C-alpha positions in Angstrom: 39.5 -32.0 -3.6 40.8 -33.8 -0.4 44.3 -33.3 -1.9 43.7 -29.7 -3.3 41.8 -28.2 -0.2 44.8 -28.0 2.3 46.9 -26.2 -0.4 44.2 -23.8 -1.1 43.6 -23.0 2.4 47.3 -22.5 2.9 47.4 -20.0 0.1 44.4 -18.2 1.2 45.8 -17.6 4.7 49.4 -16.8 3.6 50.3 -13.2 4.5 52.2 -12.6 1.2 49.5 -14.1 -1.1 46.4 -11.9 -2.2 43.6 -14.3 -3.4 41.4 -12.9 -6.2 38.6 -15.1 -6.1 36.0 -15.5 -8.8 38.4 -13.8 -11.3 39.9 -14.7 -14.7 43.4 -13.9 -16.1 42.8 -12.1 -19.3 46.4 -11.2 -20.4 50.0 -11.7 -19.4 52.7 -9.6 -20.6 56.4 -8.7 -19.7 59.1 -11.0 -18.6 60.3 -13.2 -15.6 60.3 -10.9 -12.6 58.4 -8.1 -14.1 55.0 -9.5 -15.4 52.0 -7.4 -16.1 48.8 -9.5 -15.5 45.3 -8.2 -16.6 42.7 -9.9 -14.3 39.0 -9.7 -14.7 37.3 -9.6 -11.4 33.7 -11.0 -11.9 30.7 -9.8 -9.9 29.7 -12.3 -7.3 26.3 -10.5 -6.6 26.8 -11.5 -3.0 28.1 -9.4 -0.2 31.5 -11.1 0.6 31.6 -9.5 4.1 28.2 -10.9 5.1 28.3 -14.3 3.5 29.1 -17.0 6.0 29.0 -20.0 3.6 26.0 -21.6 5.5 24.3 -22.6 2.2 20.9 -21.8 3.5 20.3 -19.7 0.3 20.8 -22.6 -2.1 17.9 -25.0 -1.3 15.5 -22.1 -1.6 16.7 -20.8 -4.9 14.1 -21.7 -7.7 16.6 -21.7 -10.5 18.6 -25.0 -11.5 21.4 -25.0 -14.0 23.9 -27.7 -15.2 26.8 -28.1 -12.6 30.1 -27.5 -14.3 32.0 -29.1 -11.5 30.2 -32.4 -12.2 30.8 -31.9 -15.9 27.0 -31.0 -16.4 26.0 -34.5 -15.1 24.0 -33.0 -12.3 22.3 -29.7 -11.5 23.2 -26.8 -9.2 21.2 -23.8 -8.3 21.8 -20.2 -9.7 23.3 -19.3 -6.4 25.9 -21.8 -5.4 29.2 -22.7 -3.8 31.2 -24.7 -6.4 32.2 -27.6 -4.0 32.0 -28.4 -0.3 35.6 -27.3 0.5 36.0 -24.3 -1.9 38.2 -21.5 -0.9 37.0 -18.9 -0.1 33.7 -20.6 1.1 31.5 -18.0 -0.4 28.2 -18.2 -2.5 27.9 -16.7 -6.0 24.9 -15.9 -7.9 25.2 -17.0 -11.6 23.9 -13.8 -13.6 23.6 -14.4 -17.2 22.5 -11.1 -18.8 19.0 -9.7 -18.8 16.0 -12.0 -19.6 14.3 -11.0 -22.7 10.9 -10.6 -20.8 12.5 -8.2 -18.3 14.2 -6.3 -20.9 10.9 -5.8 -22.7 9.0 -4.8 -19.5 8.4 -1.0 -19.2 8.7 -1.3 -15.5 11.7 -3.7 -15.5 9.8 -6.4 -13.7 11.7 -9.6 -12.9 9.2 -11.8 -14.8 11.5 -14.8 -15.1 12.0 -14.5 -11.2 8.4 -14.6 -10.3 7.6 -17.2 -12.9 10.2 -19.5 -11.4 9.0 -18.9 -7.9 5.4 -19.8 -9.0 6.6 -23.0 -10.6 8.2 -23.9 -7.1 4.8 -23.0 -5.5 6.5 -20.2 -3.7 3.5 -18.0 -4.1 4.0 -15.4 -1.4 7.7 -14.9 -2.4 6.6 -14.5 -6.0 4.0 -11.8 -5.1 6.6 -10.0 -2.9 8.9 -10.0 -5.8 6.3 -8.5 -8.1 5.5 -5.8 -5.6 9.1 -4.6 -5.4 8.3 -3.2 -8.8 4.5 -3.3 -9.3 2.5 -2.4 -6.1 -0.8 -3.4 -7.9 -0.1 -7.0 -9.3 -3.6 -8.2 -9.8 -4.6 -5.0 -11.6 -1.3 -5.1 -13.8 -2.0 -8.7 -14.7 -5.3 -7.8 -16.2 -4.6 -4.4 -18.0 -1.1 -4.7 -19.0 -0.6 -5.2 -22.8 2.3 -7.6 -21.7 5.1 -6.9 -24.3 7.1 -9.4 -22.1 5.1 -12.2 -23.8 6.0 -10.9 -27.2 9.6 -11.0 -26.3 9.5 -14.4 -24.5 12.0 -16.8 -26.0 9.7 -19.8 -25.3 7.6 -18.8 -28.5 10.6 -20.0 -30.5 9.7 -23.5 -29.3 5.8 -23.4 -29.0 4.1 -20.4 -27.2 5.2 -17.7 -24.8 4.8 -18.2 -21.2 1.6 -16.8 -19.9 3.4 -14.1 -17.8 0.5 -11.7 -17.3 -2.0 -14.4 -16.4 0.6 -15.9 -13.8 0.8 -12.4 -12.3 -3.0 -12.3 -12.0 -3.1 -15.7 -10.6 -0.6 -15.3 -7.8 -2.3 -12.2 -6.5 -5.8 -13.7 -6.6 -4.5 -16.9 -5.1 -2.8 -15.2 -2.1 -6.0 -13.1 -1.6 -8.3 -16.0 -1.7 -6.1 -17.9 0.9 -6.4 -14.7 3.1 -2.5 -14.7 3.3 -1.8 -11.5 1.4 -0.8 -9.2 4.2 2.3 -6.9 4.2 5.5 -8.2 6.1 8.6 -6.5 7.2 7.0 -3.1 7.7 9.7 -0.7 8.9 9.4 1.4 12.1 7.7 4.7 11.3 10.1 7.7 10.8 9.3 11.2 12.0 9.1 12.6 8.5 5.7 13.0 6.8 5.1 12.8 3.1 1.9 14.1 1.2 1.0 12.5 -2.1 -1.4 14.2 -4.4 -3.7 11.9 -6.1 -4.5 8.2 -5.4 -3.9 7.1 -9.1 -1.6 4.4 -10.0 1.5 6.7 -9.7 0.5 8.2 -6.4 -0.4 4.7 -4.9 3.0 3.4 -6.0 4.8 6.3 -4.7 3.0 6.2 -1.4 3.6 2.3 -1.1 7.3 2.7 -1.8 7.6 5.6 0.8 5.7 3.6 3.4 8.0 0.7 3.0 10.9 3.0 3.7 9.3 4.1 7.0 7.9 7.4 5.9 4.4 8.5 7.3 2.4 8.8 4.1 -1.0 10.5 3.4 -2.7 10.7 -0.1 -5.1 13.5 -1.0 -7.6 12.4 -3.5 -10.2 14.6 -5.1 -12.7 11.8 -5.9 -14.5 9.4 -3.5 -12.5 6.3 -4.8 -8.9 5.2 -5.2 -7.2 4.2 -8.4 -7.7 7.2 -10.7 -8.3 6.1 -14.2 -8.1 2.5 -12.9 -11.5 3.1 -11.2 -13.0 5.8 -13.5 -11.8 4.9 -16.9 -11.6 1.0 -17.2 -14.8 -0.9 -17.7 -15.8 -3.5 -15.2 -15.4 -6.4 -17.5 -11.7 -5.7 -18.1 -10.8 -4.7 -14.4 -13.4 -5.4 -11.6 -13.7 -2.9 -8.8 -13.3 -5.8 -6.3 -9.8 -6.7 -7.7 -8.8 -3.0 -7.7 -10.0 -2.5 -4.0 -8.2 -5.7 -3.0 -4.8 -4.4 -4.3 -5.4 -1.0 -2.8 -6.4 -2.5 0.6 -3.0 -4.2 0.7 -1.3 -0.9 0.3 -3.3 0.7 3.1 -2.3 -2.2 5.5 1.3 -1.0 4.9 0.5 2.1 6.8 -0.8 4.4 4.0 -3.7 6.9 4.8 -6.0 8.2 2.0 -8.1 11.4 2.6 -10.9 11.5 0.0 -12.7 14.5 -1.4 -9.8 16.8 -0.9 -8.4 18.9 -3.9 -5.0 20.2 -3.2 -4.9 24.0 -3.9 -8.6 24.3 -3.2 -9.5 22.5 0.0 -5.9 22.3 1.3 -3.0 24.6 0.2 0.7 23.7 -0.3 1.4 25.9 2.6 -0.7 24.0 4.9 0.8 20.7 3.8 4.3 22.1 4.4 3.1 23.3 7.8 1.8 19.8 8.7 
């Protein structure tokens, strides 16, 4: 590389040379002086305008893969820079299709992502990743019928990964450690949004809106949040304590819930639009 690096840097900075990094020549046709070249530009999954090549992302990545640059004799992370003096000096995320568990999940939850983070004991990061898709992680871990485990490729060796139990575990663990509080809450915008019903859909919609800065209020007809999670699922399957803990987290993100209000009876759509 000490011999190649100066030549690569010279090509990269040459005004008459366009460098197509992370690309592959698929076909060459024509003749000398009039070649037609088909080039496949691969997705880097990293913003080339923002990446500085600092490598700070590499140590925190939980996924390790064989390093092709070392002929597989060592490992690299899923996000990597091929070698120290690579040109351009940009990171690349090695995406290899959709994991079977994620493909089977009705919500498209990155199960392999949070399982890898839990393995590295990055519990907060794992929980944050789950909440990007599922705002009620402890609840989901207890009541989901987990089709992800049915699709898990690990079952071809011994048994599927306990994906659902791990989701419950990380939510319970962070709550027990008193460390489960929202972070990176955006500054509130002037727009207000009313959500009808504090069931799973309403809570998820309110949380996602709140994390985008909207002022959100939920109008719930009953005296408790959760909808059928509260009123329809027996205690032995989903305890009220677990449900309330997940909902309390959402409230810390800036969501208000007004109980005992039936939209259309106690408050009209016209009143909501006015407010």
